[in-house]
Phi, psi and omega in degrees: 000339184088183182275112181252358184300324183263011179287148175285168178302315181296322178294320178295319179297320178295318179297318178299318178300321177295317180299311181297318180301321180294333187247359187307317184296337181272349176051228184307323182298336183266001187306309182300314181298315180297317180295319179297314180293323179294319178293328175298324181284312187268337184089344176197182185236080178293165183304322179304316180291318179300320178296316180298316180297313180301311181297316182295326182264357178072036178232171183280154175297325179299319179294318178297312180299321179302319179289313181300317183281342181280315185272128185292340181279353172264145181236137177268351181234154180299150175251149181282166174302323176248111179268117182261124176245122177251123182284126174245021175296169187306308183299315180291318182298315180298329181268008171105023183293335177298322178294328177294311179301314180302319181291319178299314179300318180295312182296320183271344179073024176226167180252169176309130179091357182254170180232141178296156184302324180279002179060026178275324184230142167225153183237141170214137173275140178230171186268333176194130177265340180093019179234050187302329180292345180256012187305144352282147188238145175223143174242142171238109192053246182259003180272128182256132176239124183236169182051047185280153168232153182304326182291347177278340189299312182303318181292321179296312181294327180300324179300324182277330178294326183279340185290000000 
């Protein structure tokens, strides 16, 4: 899709119109594809985008919302430049991942599922990262941090704040 982060609202809306236009004839069958491409443009799927998609494909907003809210790869809220995932799966949880999540929330001043005002960081708790041997585990984009303790969190986050 290219870099859409610096696009204006009107440019994003025009891009959304192009996406819908390319798939309009397929209607409901194109919904997943249109939503994926729309999220590439906006970074998430706000109600305004869902309404445009519904109208463009000739389906209800409720149906669009149902798909968006069902699949975990769609987001209803903006995501930060740095997406932080804290594993709360069994192995991580037993080894203290809740304290890791609490510390991340404290340092950034946001809660699970939220994004910082500057859109630099977002946090989400997840069920398994697949690195159980390194529990507790946190990912920041594609960087994996394992065997964490809460006191390590401020220094780890500071590296990304400065970037």
